[in-house]
N, C-alpha and C positions, 0 to 999 in steps of 0.2 A: 504493499500499500504506499510505502515511501515513494516508490517509482510513480505511482498514480498521482500523488500529490505534487511531485516534482514536475511531471508533465503538465498538469493543470496550472501550476504556478507560472511556468514558462509560457503557456498558451495565453494566460490572462495578461501577460506583459507583451505579448507579440500577437495580438488578436487581429491577424490579417491573413488573407488567403495564401500569400507567398510562403510565410512561415509554416502555416498549417500543412500545406502540401509538401514542403521540404522536409517535414518531420513525420511522414507517414509511418515509418517503422516504429518510432517512439509511441505514436498514437496506437498502433496495433498492439504493442507490448503492454501499454497501460490498459487497453481494452480487455486483453486476455487476463490480466491481473484482477481487474474489476469483476469480470465474469466469474473468475475462480472464487473470489470473495463472496459473490452472490450465491454461488452454488453451496458453499459452506454455511452461509447464513440461512438459506432456505432449509437446509437439513436441521439446523438448530431451532429455527422457528417451528419446524414440523414436530418437535417434541411436545409443543403445547397447541399447535394448530395444524393438523394433518392436511387441511384443505389446500395447502400451498405446495405440497411435496412434488406434485406432478410437473411443476413449471421448469422450463429450461431457461437458464439465466439470460441467454442472448435474446430471448423473446420478451424480456421484461424491461429492456433499456430504451432510453430516448436519445434522439439525435442531438448533436451539438449545434448543428446548423440553425441559425436563427432566421425567422421571417422578419425582415427589417422594413417592410413596405410601409407600415403605419407606426413605426417607432422613431423617436428622436435619436435613440442610440442605434447607430448604423454599424456597430461592430458585428462582423459576420458570424461569430461563434459564441455559444454560451459555455464558458470554461468550467463545466461541471460534468460529473458522471452521475446519472440519475436512473432510478429504476422504481417500479411499483410492483410489489409482490402481493398477490391476492389469489383467491380461488379462481378468479376469472382472468388472470394474467395481469397485463399492464393497463387494461381499461380502468377508468376511474371508479366504475361500479361493476362488481361488488367492491366496497372499500377495503383497503388492506394496509400494507406497510410500505411507506415511501422512504427511499434513501436518496439523499442529495449530497454529493461530495464536492467540496470546493476548498481551495487553499485559503490561508489566512483566518483559520478558525471559523469558517462560514459553513461547514458541513452541518446537516441536520437530519434527524429522523422524524418522520411524520406519520399520522394516521387520520382517518376520517374522510369526509367528503370535501375535496378541494374545488370541485367543478361547479362554480356558481352559475355557469351559463346553461346548465341543464335544468330548465324551469320545472319540468315534471318531477325530477328528482327532489328539487327544493320543496315542492308542494307536498310530496309524499313524506319527506322527513319532517316538515313543519307540522303536518296533520298528526303524525305519530307522536311527536313531542307534546303537542297540545292534548292528546288523549292519554299519554303515558308519561306525564311530567314527573311524577314522583320517582319512577325508575330512572329517568334521565338524571335527575338531581342526585339520586343515590350513587350513580356511577361517577359523575364528575366531582362529587363531594367526598368520595372515598379517600381516605387519608393519603395513601401512597400516590394515587392519581393526582390529587390536588397539589401535592408537594412537587410534582414534576411538570404538570401541564396546566394551562388555562385554555379554554375553548376559544378559538379564533374563527374568523370568517368574514367575508363581505356581508355588509348589513344594510338594511333599510333604515330610514330616519325614525319610522314609526311602526308599530305592530300593525300588520295588515288588518283591514276592517272586519274580516270574517273571524278573527280570533279575539280572545279576551285580553284586552290591554292590562287588566289587573291580575292576570295569571302570575303565579310565582315564577313561571318560565318566560315571562314576557320579553325579557332581553334577548333570549335565545330564539323566540319566534320572529324577531326582526332579521335573523340571519338568512342569507341566501346559500351559505355553505357553513360547514361545521368541521373544524379540524384542529389537531393539536400538533405541536412541534417540540423537539428537544435538540438544542444545538450542542455540538460536540467539537472539541478542539483537535488541532492537527496532531498533537502528541498521541492522543488516544487512537485516532484513525490510523496512524503509522504503525501502531502495535496491532497487527492483523488479528491475531488470536484474541487478544483482550478486547478489541473493538467488536468482534463477532459476539463474544459473550455479553458485552455491555449492551450492544444493539438489541440482541434477543431479549434481554431483561427489560429494556425499555418497551419493546414491542409487546411483551407479555402484559405489561401494565396498560397498554392501549387496547388490548383485545376486547375487554367488555364494552368499551366505547364503540369499537368497530362493529362488534356483534349487534349492538343496539341499532346502529344506523343500517346495517345490512337487513335486519328484521324490518325496519321501516321501509327499506327500498326493495323488498321482495316483490318480484314480478316486473321491476323496471326494465324497460327495453331501451337500449341505446338507439338514438335517432339514426335512420338510414342515411348514408352519405350520398 
């Protein structure tokens, strides 16, 4: 993983097509190492969530190439290695375990629903939270969970009119997405074995939150492209 971070650090400082293509071999080696890490992480997660075991690491990763058409930032690459591990692969639903590696202590582990653009998914999750609010609060209020995470997500200014604005879960009914993150430093990431163990421990804490959202999203169909 030291090689992975080294490559990403150099890419972040040389974020241009010339450097990217001139360092294809380094990129290949870093990709191989990242996928090897994912393979070991999947097996470790599988000890408490067997639904992810069938995944192949190479099928879970995201491209570095950025779509810059509508962005002020015209740098062509996102200097991160990213993957989403779930029973459904790298699709955002079912929700699962998200890994984002970046140099400068910017790596993080995530869980929950990140995709606020999926309006049907937002509606399903919001309906479920409104109907099963006590369970939601019990999960996010559990001591170990609360010590590590706070629920984040894109939000509306107000609770939508069809929901109770006085509900104990009112603040979460404003959300369009519901996710948690845990940032990790470069020193931990560079210790491959230690990072795998720590990442699995963090993901184990996230699992009840993911399970709750996946129950809410049962039957959801990704929009056809």
